[in-house]
Structure formats: C-alpha cells, structure tokens
N, C-alpha and C positions, 0 to 999 in steps of 0.2 A: 336192616343192611342200611347205615348210612350213605347219602347218596344226593348229589348236587339237584337242585330243579330238573335238570333236566337229563338226570336218570344216570348220569357218571360220578361213580367216586371223586370224591374229592380225594386232595394230592396227602393231604393229613392221613385218612384213612388208608390210601394206597401205601404211606408207606409204612404204617402200622400194623395192613396185613402183611406185606413182605417181610416186615422185621419180627413177627412175631410179636406178643404181648410183652417180654420178656424183656427181648431187644428191644421194644420201644422206651422202654422203663429204664434200661440202661442209656438211651440217646437223651432223655428228657432230664437223667441223672448227671450224667455229665456235662449238659448244657450250664444245670444250677450250677456245677464245681466251676465252669468258666467265670458264669456270673460272679460267684463268691470270688476268685482269684483275681479279678480283674479290680474289684473293690480294694480286696487289701494291696496290691502292689500299685494302685492308683496312685496314691501318694511315698511310694514306696521303692528301694534298690531291693532286687536279691541278691544276696550272698550265703554262697556256698563254703563251708570251711571244714572240708572233711579229711580223712587220714587214715589209713591209706587212700589210694582209688580204685575204690568197690562197684564193679561192674554194676551191682544194684542200687547204686548212686549216680546213674548217669541222666536218670529220670529229674535228680535234683538239682545237679550240676547245668543240664537243660535249660531250668527254670532260671536260670542266671542271664538268661538271654533274650528272654521275653522283652518286648519294649514296654521297657518301666518308666517312671517319670525321673528317675534317675539313674545315674550309673552301677551294674551291680558289680561283681566279683567272685571271681573261682580260684581258688586257695587252697592251704592246707595247714597256714598256720596262723593263730591267735594273734601277732605281731600285725599282721597283713592285715587284719579284720582292724583292727584299733585304728591304724596309721589310716585304714579306708575311710570310716567313719568320721575320725577326725577332721582328716580333710575336707568330707563332701557335707556335713554337719544334717544330714537329714535322715528320717526315718526309716529303715531298712525290717523286712524277714527274713532271716539268717537261718540254714541249715547250718548244721554242727555235729561232729561225733564227736564220743566218747573220748577219743583220744587223738591228738593235734600231733603236728612235726613237732611244735615247741612246746606242750602240754596239754590241760586237757580242757574239753570242751566243756562242761562242767563252769569251771574258774572263769571261764571268757563270758560264760551267759551273766554269771554274776557282776563280772565289770561291766559289761552293757548294762546290767540295770540298775545300774547308778546313774545312767547318762537321762539328762532333761528329756530326749529325744524319746518318742513312744516304739522302740525295737521289741518286735515280735519273734522269740528264739525257738525253733524246733529241734530237740537235741534226738539224736540217731545212736542208737547202741547196738551192739551186735547179740547174738542168743548168749554169750560167756561174759555178759558187761559186771563191771565192779561193782555200779551203782546200788547202794543200799535204798530200801523205801525210803528213809528219810531228802536223800540225792533226789532221786526221783518226784518226791513230792516237794521240791522245792519250787517257791512260787515263782522265783523268777524264771523258770521255765515255762512258756508259753503249752508246749505240748512235747511228747516221748514217743518215739515209735523205734520199733524194730525194723534192722535192716534190709532182711529179708521179708517182710511182708510189703514192703514197697513194689510197687507193681503188680501185687498180686490181686485176685479179684475179690479181698477183702476190701478195697479200697481204701485202706487204711491211713493215708497219705489225702485224701480227697476228704477224708475224716476228719484229718486232724486239721489242716487249712481253713474247712468249713468254720471249726472252732476256732481256730485264730484268728480270722475274720472278725469273727463275732466279739471278741476278747475274751473268750474262756479256755481253760486250759481243757487239753486230753492226754489220756495215757492209753498205748495203745492195748486194746484188750487182750490179747495174750501176757502181756506183763502184766496186768489185773489180775488173771485166774492165776499166774506163776507164783507170783509176790502176794498175794492175798489183799491187792489193792482195791478202794473202793469201786466201783464200776460208774461213779456217779460221769466221771470225765469224758464215759467213753460215747456218749451222747450227747450234741448240745444243746443247751436250752433253747428255747425259739423266743421271738423279739416278747412277745405276749406273756409266756412263761416268766422270763426277766422282770417283768412289771409285777406282776401278781408275787413274784416271790420279794421283790422290793418292797410293796405294801406290805406283805404279810410278816417281814422283817419288822416293819414299824410295827407292828401290832393289829392291823386293823381286821376285823373279822371280815369273813367271807361276802357278807352282806355291803359292807364297806367298801370292801375293796370292788365290788360290781358296782357301787354308784360312783366311785371313783372315775372307774373306767368305762363307764356307760356300758357295762356288759349284763346278761343275765347269772344270779346268783348259779345255777345250777353250770353255767358256763367256768366261773371260776372255780367252781369244785371239779370240774374235770381236769381243767390247766394243774388248780394244786395238786391232784395226784398223778397227773403225768409228770410235771416237773419233780414229785416225791419220788416215783417209782427211776427217774435218770437219777436222781442224787443218791439213790439207795438209802434214803428216811424213813423214818415213819411218824413224824409228827413234824408239823407245823415249827415245833421250835429246831426240832433239828434240820429242817431246812432252811431256818434261819443263820445254825451254828456254822452249817455245809458252806452256806452260801459265804458265807464272812472267809472262810476257810481256802474256799476256793478263788477267793478276788471277786466272785460277782455282786458284792456289796460293798458299800462305802464304809471303811473302819470306823 
C-alpha cells in the first residue's frame, strides 16, 4: 500500500482508492482531453452550425461558450458561418450537421476548406444520413461523428477532438463498421508514430529510422507495427499510401 513517510496515504492514492481504478482512468483521460481541447481552441474560435436544434448537440453548442482566443458562433445557416469567418479572419474549429437551414453541411465544409486559414471541421451525421463513402472520406472533413454517439460512454466526441487537434482525420467507429470503411481513422497516431511514418514513407529502413530518431531498432519496429495496426494496413508501402490518402504526409 502506497504511503507517505508519515504513514499517511498520499492525496493521489486516496483519490485513486475512492474512485476505483476505472474511475481514476476516466479522470485522467478527461484531463488529457481538456489539455488537447485547450490546445485546439488556443488560436481558434469555436463555431456550431447545426440544424435542427437537437438535444444531443447541446454538448457541442456549449463548446461555443468556452473562453477561446476569438469570438465563437452558434447558428443554423452556412451563410452565417461564412459571414462570421470573413469578418473575423481567424481559424476555427467547426461543428456542422449534414443538413443546415440553408443547405448541406458538406458543401459548407468544402467551401471552408478553400480558405487560407486552418479551419478544422467536424461533420455530424444522423443514423439515417445520406452521405456515401466518398462523402465521408472527403479530405476537407477533419472528423465525422454520429449525433447519437455524442455524450455516450464511447467518448466519440473526445476521440474526434483529440484527432482534430493532432491534424488527423477521424471517422466514428460505428460508421466504419456500417459502411465498411477503414478503421484507420478511429485511433489517432501518436507524434512518434507520425515521425516514423514520415521517414518510412521516405524509404528509410527501420535501422535508418532508428538512427535518425535516436531510438533502438526494436522500438522503431514496435512503433511501425502499432501505426500499421491503427491504419489497418499490412505493409510499409500500404502505410505510406494510407498516410498520403489520410493527409498525414505531404503530397
């Protein structure tokens, strides 16, 4: 049993025991999420463009009230979003539903993707959405989530925002299973895995990658196996191709 020199349990140990191991893991996971969310909105505004106003999206709408670097927006029309971003000229993280009061969410996302600003767009779909596989895989979308999974214990929104913060794409695992999409986007690559992927794509061997990153070759091998599992590929070449397709590598 962990204790301080005086024989009294440390405050952290007491919290762990009161919450239980799983509860403590959830607390630490939430703290990690808040850290990543803070990084994501540090230089961005938060915009929610949703229609109709669904109860499930209250969590998303509350994010627009966070203390961000720039003014946020809560609306239902794409035209309002365009006017807002043109006026303020700052990057934003946007939550956009498939259907808007004045058009389609994907069209708004595609319009925003032509901006010189680094907008990150999360597209929210209903269970009976009309988007096909090509639409879901549109590179202008940062993340795709199902509205009924927001706020559930699957932590889909948390996973999506972590990926978006790391400039990686995310697809709701439920969509991946239903539409036969690759599960590669459901678990973000770590910073080290991204480094390894980039060097592998350049044609470097494990030993050469190890020398470049000052790692043991076995560590590089483990990172490579992990990223290949996450990307659902079976070869180094497959990882490089998938990395390009997912926007993780420079074209």
